[in-house]
Backbone atoms as SQL, in Angstrom:
CREATE TABLE atoms (id INTEGER PRIMARY KEY, chain TEXT, resi INTEGER, resn TEXT, atom TEXT, x REAL, y REAL, z REAL);
INSERT INTO atoms VALUES
  (1, 'A', 1, 'MET', 'N', 0.814, -1.069, -0.157),
  (2, 'A', 1, 'MET', 'CA', 0.160, 0.253, 0.170),
  (3, 'A', 1, 'MET', 'C', 0.791, 1.275, 0.119),
  (4, 'A', 2, 'ARG', 'N', 1.929, 1.264, 0.806),
  (5, 'A', 2, 'ARG', 'CA', 2.914, 2.335, 0.184),
  (6, 'A', 2, 'ARG', 'C', 3.191, 2.593, -1.113),
  (7, 'A', 3, 'LYS', 'N', 3.718, 1.615, -1.857),
  (8, 'A', 3, 'LYS', 'CA', 4.171, 2.020, -2.541),
  (9, 'A', 3, 'LYS', 'C', 3.201, 2.820, -3.873),
  (10, 'A', 4, 'ALA', 'N', 1.766, 2.230, -3.392),
  (11, 'A', 4, 'ALA', 'CA', 0.608, 3.068, -4.235),
  (12, 'A', 4, 'ALA', 'C', 0.850, 4.698, -3.722),
  (13, 'A', 5, 'LYS', 'N', 0.517, 4.728, -2.694),
  (14, 'A', 5, 'LYS', 'CA', 0.839, 6.240, -2.042),
  (15, 'A', 5, 'LYS', 'C', 2.079, 6.755, -2.747),
  (16, 'A', 6, 'SER', 'N', 2.936, 6.530, -2.737),
  (17, 'A', 6, 'SER', 'CA', 4.389, 6.953, -3.045),
  (18, 'A', 6, 'SER', 'C', 4.181, 7.347, -4.445),
  (19, 'A', 7, 'ILE', 'N', 3.838, 6.460, -5.402),
  (20, 'A', 7, 'ILE', 'CA', 3.743, 6.444, -6.824),
  (21, 'A', 7, 'ILE', 'C', 2.368, 7.722, -6.998),
  (22, 'A', 8, 'SER', 'N', 1.152, 7.517, -5.963),
  (23, 'A', 8, 'SER', 'CA', 0.133, 8.762, -6.746),
  (24, 'A', 8, 'SER', 'C', 1.024, 10.397, -6.094),
  (25, 'A', 9, 'LYS', 'N', 1.752, 10.324, -5.068),
  (26, 'A', 9, 'LYS', 'CA', 2.513, 11.645, -4.615),
  (27, 'A', 9, 'LYS', 'C', 3.469, 11.864, -5.676),
  (28, 'A', 10, 'LYS', 'N', 4.367, 11.105, -6.002),
  (29, 'A', 10, 'LYS', 'CA', 5.238, 11.411, -7.622),
  (30, 'A', 10, 'LYS', 'C', 4.137, 12.055, -8.637),
  (31, 'A', 11, 'SER', 'N', 3.326, 11.326, -8.933),
  (32, 'A', 11, 'SER', 'CA', 2.280, 11.360, -9.793),
  (33, 'A', 11, 'SER', 'C', 1.342, 12.965, -9.722),
  (34, 'A', 12, 'ASN', 'N', 1.353, 13.048, -8.249),
  (35, 'A', 12, 'ASN', 'CA', 0.313, 14.653, -7.931),
  (36, 'A', 12, 'ASN', 'C', 1.770, 15.758, -8.295),
  (37, 'A', 13, 'GLY', 'N', 2.796, 15.322, -7.955),
  (38, 'A', 13, 'GLY', 'CA', 4.134, 16.122, -8.163),
  (39, 'A', 13, 'GLY', 'C', 4.429, 16.325, -9.529),
  (40, 'A', 14, 'LEU', 'N', 4.392, 15.708, -10.436),
  (41, 'A', 14, 'LEU', 'CA', 4.277, 15.816, -11.529),
  (42, 'A', 14, 'LEU', 'C', 3.262, 16.702, -12.664),
  (43, 'A', 15, 'LYS', 'N', 2.288, 16.070, -12.095),
  (44, 'A', 15, 'LYS', 'CA', 1.401, 16.853, -12.441),
  (45, 'A', 15, 'LYS', 'C', 0.974, 18.672, -12.414),
  (46, 'A', 16, 'ARG', 'N', 1.022, 18.816, -10.719),
  (47, 'A', 16, 'ARG', 'CA', 1.597, 20.055, -10.692),
  (48, 'A', 16, 'ARG', 'C', 3.035, 21.031, -11.269),
  (49, 'A', 17, 'ARG', 'N', 3.833, 19.892, -11.571),
  (50, 'A', 17, 'ARG', 'CA', 5.034, 20.743, -12.423),
  (51, 'A', 17, 'ARG', 'C', 4.646, 21.228, -13.860),
  (52, 'A', 18, 'ALA', 'N', 4.212, 20.252, -13.958),
  (53, 'A', 18, 'ALA', 'CA', 3.167, 20.090, -16.020),
  (54, 'A', 18, 'ALA', 'C', 2.194, 21.294, -15.973),
  (55, 'A', 19, 'LYS', 'N', 1.460, 21.611, -14.710),
  (56, 'A', 19, 'LYS', 'CA', 0.645, 22.650, -14.682),
  (57, 'A', 19, 'LYS', 'C', 1.151, 24.323, -14.944),
  (58, 'A', 20, 'LYS', 'N', 2.561, 24.390, -13.870),
  (59, 'A', 20, 'LYS', 'CA', 3.072, 25.437, -14.153),
  (60, 'A', 20, 'LYS', 'C', 3.868, 25.881, -15.289),
  (61, 'A', 21, 'LEU', 'N', 4.352, 24.463, -16.244),
  (62, 'A', 21, 'LEU', 'CA', 4.774, 24.541, -17.615),
  (63, 'A', 21, 'LEU', 'C', 4.000, 24.926, -18.490),
  (64, 'A', 22, 'LEU', 'N', 2.813, 24.627, -18.207),
  (65, 'A', 22, 'LEU', 'CA', 1.683, 24.641, -19.295),
  (66, 'A', 22, 'LEU', 'C', 1.083, 25.946, -20.005),
  (67, 'A', 23, 'PRO', 'N', 1.073, 27.185, -19.200),
  (68, 'A', 23, 'PRO', 'CA', 1.374, 28.542, -19.434),
  (69, 'A', 23, 'PRO', 'C', 2.352, 28.762, -20.344),
  (70, 'A', 24, 'GLN', 'N', 3.539, 28.370, -20.549),
  (71, 'A', 24, 'GLN', 'CA', 5.037, 28.235, -21.392),
  (72, 'A', 24, 'GLN', 'C', 4.652, 27.898, -22.831),
  (73, 'A', 25, 'LYS', 'N', 3.703, 26.867, -22.600),
  (74, 'A', 25, 'LYS', 'CA', 3.494, 25.666, -23.834),
  (75, 'A', 25, 'LYS', 'C', 2.483, 26.154, -24.324),
  (76, 'A', 26, 'GLY', 'N', 1.510, 26.565, -24.151),
  (77, 'A', 26, 'GLY', 'CA', 0.268, 27.112, -24.452),
  (78, 'A', 26, 'GLY', 'C', -0.076, 28.134, -25.665),
  (79, 'A', 27, 'LYS', 'N', 1.248, 28.764, -25.041),
  (80, 'A', 27, 'LYS', 'CA', 1.037, 29.834, -26.266),
  (81, 'A', 27, 'LYS', 'C', 1.494, 29.498, -27.637),
  (82, 'A', 28, 'ASP', 'N', 2.566, 28.324, -27.638),
  (83, 'A', 28, 'ASP', 'CA', 3.355, 27.839, -28.965),
  (84, 'A', 28, 'ASP', 'C', 2.047, 26.869, -29.601),
  (85, 'A', 29, 'ILE', 'N', 0.962, 26.574, -28.814),
  (86, 'A', 29, 'ILE', 'CA', -0.206, 25.718, -29.209),
  (87, 'A', 29, 'ILE', 'C', -0.881, 26.847, -29.691),
  (88, 'A', 30, 'GLN', 'N', -1.510, 27.751, -29.139),
  (89, 'A', 30, 'GLN', 'CA', -2.551, 28.578, -29.807),
  (90, 'A', 30, 'GLN', 'C', -2.251, 29.232, -31.229),
  (91, 'A', 31, 'LYS', 'N', -0.725, 29.145, -31.264),
  (92, 'A', 31, 'LYS', 'CA', -0.205, 29.876, -32.852),
  (93, 'A', 31, 'LYS', 'C', 0.069, 28.746, -33.821),
  (94, 'A', 32, 'MET', 'N', -0.275, 27.291, -33.363),
  (95, 'A', 32, 'MET', 'CA', -0.026, 26.497, -34.406),
  (96, 'A', 32, 'MET', 'C', -1.036, 26.553, -35.364),
  (97, 'A', 33, 'PRO', 'N', -0.695, 25.988, -36.557),
  (98, 'A', 33, 'PRO', 'CA', -2.089, 26.075, -37.716),
  (99, 'A', 33, 'PRO', 'C', -3.341, 24.415, -37.508),
  (100, 'A', 34, 'THR', 'N', -3.884, 24.962, -37.289),
  (101, 'A', 34, 'THR', 'CA', -5.447, 24.047, -36.920),
  (102, 'A', 34, 'THR', 'C', -5.015, 22.534, -37.429),
  (103, 'A', 35, 'GLU', 'N', -4.203, 22.009, -38.634),
  (104, 'A', 35, 'GLU', 'CA', -4.096, 20.347, -38.869),
  (105, 'A', 35, 'GLU', 'C', -3.066, 20.041, -38.017),
  (106, 'A', 36, 'HIS', 'N', -1.849, 21.068, -37.597),
  (107, 'A', 36, 'HIS', 'CA', -0.971, 20.362, -36.182),
  (108, 'A', 36, 'HIS', 'C', -1.679, 20.072, -35.144),
  (109, 'A', 37, 'GLY', 'N', -2.424, 21.390, -34.803),
  (110, 'A', 37, 'GLY', 'CA', -3.405, 20.568, -33.485),
  (111, 'A', 37, 'GLY', 'C', -4.337, 19.449, -33.679),
  (112, 'A', 38, 'GLU', 'N', -4.780, 19.305, -34.621),
  (113, 'A', 38, 'GLU', 'CA', -5.643, 18.044, -34.884),
  (114, 'A', 38, 'GLU', 'C', -4.513, 17.002, -35.277),
  (115, 'A', 39, 'LYS', 'N', -3.391, 16.904, -36.158),
  (116, 'A', 39, 'LYS', 'CA', -2.410, 15.743, -35.398),
  (117, 'A', 39, 'LYS', 'C', -1.726, 16.103, -33.977),
  (118, 'A', 40, 'LEU', 'N', -2.027, 16.767, -33.418),
  (119, 'A', 40, 'LEU', 'CA', -1.493, 16.740, -32.039),
  (120, 'A', 40, 'LEU', 'C', -2.042, 16.168, -30.972),
  (121, 'A', 41, 'VAL', 'N', -3.384, 16.002, -31.158),
  (122, 'A', 41, 'VAL', 'CA', -4.541, 15.396, -30.605),
  (123, 'A', 41, 'VAL', 'C', -4.601, 14.227, -30.730),
  (124, 'A', 42, 'HIS', 'N', -4.565, 13.594, -31.918),
  (125, 'A', 42, 'HIS', 'CA', -4.135, 12.725, -31.767),
  (126, 'A', 42, 'HIS', 'C', -3.272, 11.836, -31.807),
  (127, 'A', 43, 'GLU', 'N', -2.285, 12.069, -31.838),
  (128, 'A', 43, 'GLU', 'CA', -1.020, 11.445, -31.187),
  (129, 'A', 43, 'GLU', 'C', -1.061, 11.503, -29.243),
  (130, 'A', 44, 'LEU', 'N', -1.621, 12.633, -28.962),
  (131, 'A', 44, 'LEU', 'CA', -1.799, 12.460, -27.529),
  (132, 'A', 44, 'LEU', 'C', -3.098, 11.154, -27.297),
  (133, 'A', 45, 'GLN', 'N', -3.913, 11.147, -28.092),
  (134, 'A', 45, 'GLN', 'CA', -5.202, 9.858, -27.857),
  (135, 'A', 45, 'GLN', 'C', -4.494, 8.889, -27.914),
  (136, 'A', 46, 'VAL', 'N', -3.540, 8.657, -28.899),
  (137, 'A', 46, 'VAL', 'CA', -2.928, 7.560, -29.154),
  (138, 'A', 46, 'VAL', 'C', -1.652, 7.026, -28.103),
  (139, 'A', 47, 'HIS', 'N', -1.098, 7.751, -27.387),
  (140, 'A', 47, 'HIS', 'CA', 0.062, 7.460, -26.349),
  (141, 'A', 47, 'HIS', 'C', -1.361, 7.700, -24.925),
  (142, 'A', 48, 'GLN', 'N', -2.587, 8.271, -25.206),
  (143, 'A', 48, 'GLN', 'CA', -3.502, 8.062, -23.754),
  (144, 'A', 48, 'GLN', 'C', -3.962, 6.511, -23.919),
  (145, 'A', 49, 'ILE', 'N', -3.925, 5.922, -25.034),
  (146, 'A', 49, 'ILE', 'CA', -4.722, 4.342, -25.271),
  (147, 'A', 49, 'ILE', 'C', -3.475, 3.156, -25.021),
  (148, 'A', 50, 'GLU', 'N', -2.222, 3.960, -24.995),
  (149, 'A', 50, 'GLU', 'CA', -0.990, 3.358, -25.182),
  (150, 'A', 50, 'GLU', 'C', -0.979, 3.336, -23.366),
  (151, 'A', 51, 'LEU', 'N', -0.464, 4.139, -22.579),
  (152, 'A', 51, 'LEU', 'CA', -0.397, 4.301, -20.984),
  (153, 'A', 51, 'LEU', 'C', -1.832, 3.200, -20.411),
  (154, 'A', 52, 'GLU', 'N', -2.718, 3.465, -21.169),
  (155, 'A', 52, 'GLU', 'CA', -4.156, 2.682, -20.205),
  (156, 'A', 52, 'GLU', 'C', -3.387, 0.900, -20.649),
  (157, 'A', 53, 'MET', 'N', -3.356, 0.630, -21.857),
  (158, 'A', 53, 'MET', 'CA', -2.988, -0.508, -21.653),
  (159, 'A', 53, 'MET', 'C', -1.808, -0.667, -21.053),
  (160, 'A', 54, 'GLN', 'N', -0.501, -0.407, -20.798),
  (161, 'A', 54, 'GLN', 'CA', 0.650, -0.375, -20.244),
  (162, 'A', 54, 'GLN', 'C', 0.555, -0.352, -18.613),
  (163, 'A', 55, 'ASN', 'N', -0.876, 0.648, -17.942),
  (164, 'A', 55, 'ASN', 'CA', -1.349, 0.495, -16.852),
  (165, 'A', 55, 'ASN', 'C', -2.218, -1.044, -16.422),
  (166, 'A', 56, 'GLU', 'N', -2.919, -1.779, -17.956),
  (167, 'A', 56, 'GLU', 'CA', -3.622, -2.644, -17.420),
  (168, 'A', 56, 'GLU', 'C', -2.468, -3.644, -17.376),
  (169, 'A', 57, 'GLU', 'N', -1.230, -4.178, -18.067),
  (170, 'A', 57, 'GLU', 'CA', -0.420, -4.392, -18.309),
  (171, 'A', 57, 'GLU', 'C', -0.092, -5.135, -16.500),
  (172, 'A', 58, 'LEU', 'N', 0.814, -3.887, -15.767),
  (173, 'A', 58, 'LEU', 'CA', 1.052, -3.524, -14.635),
  (174, 'A', 58, 'LEU', 'C', 0.514, -4.142, -13.878),
  (175, 'A', 59, 'ARG', 'N', -1.072, -3.434, -13.630),
  (176, 'A', 59, 'ARG', 'CA', -2.064, -4.095, -12.774),
  (177, 'A', 59, 'ARG', 'C', -1.993, -5.431, -12.849),
  (178, 'A', 60, 'LYS', 'N', -2.187, -6.051, -13.977),
  (179, 'A', 60, 'LYS', 'CA', -2.305, -7.493, -13.979),
  (180, 'A', 60, 'LYS', 'C', -0.751, -8.204, -12.991),
  (181, 'A', 61, 'ALA', 'N', 0.360, -7.778, -13.863),
  (182, 'A', 61, 'ALA', 'CA', 1.434, -8.389, -12.983),
  (183, 'A', 61, 'ALA', 'C', 1.443, -8.205, -11.667),
  (184, 'A', 62, 'GLN', 'N', 1.189, -6.855, -11.372),
  (185, 'A', 62, 'GLN', 'CA', 1.200, -7.060, -9.543),
  (186, 'A', 62, 'GLN', 'C', -0.198, -7.795, -9.034),
  (187, 'A', 63, 'GLU', 'N', -0.652, -7.831, -9.644),
  (188, 'A', 63, 'GLU', 'CA', -2.104, -9.111, -9.308),
  (189, 'A', 63, 'GLU', 'C', -0.991, -10.352, -9.166),
  (190, 'A', 64, 'VAL', 'N', -0.444, -10.694, -9.850),
  (191, 'A', 64, 'VAL', 'CA', 0.007, -12.011, -10.101),
  (192, 'A', 64, 'VAL', 'C', 1.148, -11.986, -9.040),
  (193, 'A', 65, 'SER', 'N', 2.052, -10.711, -8.530),
  (194, 'A', 65, 'SER', 'CA', 3.167, -11.062, -7.440),
  (195, 'A', 65, 'SER', 'C', 2.439, -11.326, -6.516),
  (196, 'A', 66, 'HIS', 'N', 0.995, -10.581, -6.233),
  (197, 'A', 66, 'HIS', 'CA', 0.568, -10.829, -4.879),
  (198, 'A', 66, 'HIS', 'C', -0.099, -11.922, -4.478),
  (199, 'A', 67, 'SER', 'N', -0.474, -12.598, -5.313),
  (200, 'A', 67, 'SER', 'CA', -0.812, -13.950, -5.223),
  (201, 'A', 67, 'SER', 'C', 0.172, -14.969, -4.516);
């Protein structure tokens, strides 16, 4: 259980840091042509699915190691 809390704290820390950087990066995105923005959204969606799949695999591996 400690590992889960530690990972959660790290994740929250990364999220806070990312939010601080967002205003700097957001300006670049606003200047981006629409088609580039659409490509970026697509790439982010693919990446999100990849992360969800990795997360599922990690959960399965964790279940096996706790059995």
